[in-house]
N, C-alpha and C positions, 0 to 999 in steps of 0.2 A: 504494500500500500504506500502511496506517495502523497505528500501534502505539498501543494503548490500555493505560494502566496503571491498575490497580485496587488500592486500599488499603482493607483492612477496618479501619476505625477502632474503637477500644475492644475489639479482639480479645483483647488481654492481660487485660482484666477478665473475659472469658468463661473463659479457661483458669485464671486465678487463683481464680475463685469456683466453677467447676464441674469443673475438672480438665483435664488434657491430653487424655484420651480423648475427652471431649466436644468439646474444641477441634478435634481431628483430624476427628471426624465432621462438625463444622460446616464445616471446610475442604473435605471431600469433597462436602458438599451444595452449597457455593458452586461448586466445580468442575463438578459435574453441571449446575447451572443455566447456567453459562457455555457448556458444550457443547450444552445443549438449545437455546440461542439461536443455534446454528449456527456457533459459534466453534470451529473445529477446531484452530487453532494457539494453544494456551493453555499458559502455563508459570507455575509457582509460582517467583517470583524473590526471595522473602524470606519472613520469618515469616508475614506476613498480606498479602502483595503478589502480584499476578498480572499477567502481561503477555499481551495478546492481539494477534495479528497479523490484521488484517482486510484482505483483498486488494482488494476491489472497491468501495471508497468513494471518490467523487470530489466534492470540494468541501467547504467548511467546514460547510455546513448538513447535508449527509449524515452527516458525522462527528458533529456535535452531536445529530442525531436518533438515530443508533445508540447514542450514549452515554446519552441519555435513556431509551431502551428498556431498555438494560442496567441502569441504576440502578433503574428501576421493577421489573424482575424480581428484582434482588438484595435489595431492601428488603422484599419479601414475607416474612411470618413463616416461621421454620424450626422444624420439629418434630424434635428429636433424641432418640432413644431410644424407650422403650415408652410 
């Protein structure tokens, strides 16, 4: 079993410039992407931090590959609002 921690850097600047409502919608979008990648055990563990439990990764390279796929998915642009 593997625990992956995700921190959204510069999240504070999103809420400071666009407001808390936009920040919450962004967090919901991030969570949706994490679930879309097949991560069922996801928890928000801080302001802009998530923890993912990944049960079937064996070996360092499998973990690194999974993290790379996750990063690639999370850095895609987000469209928030209308």
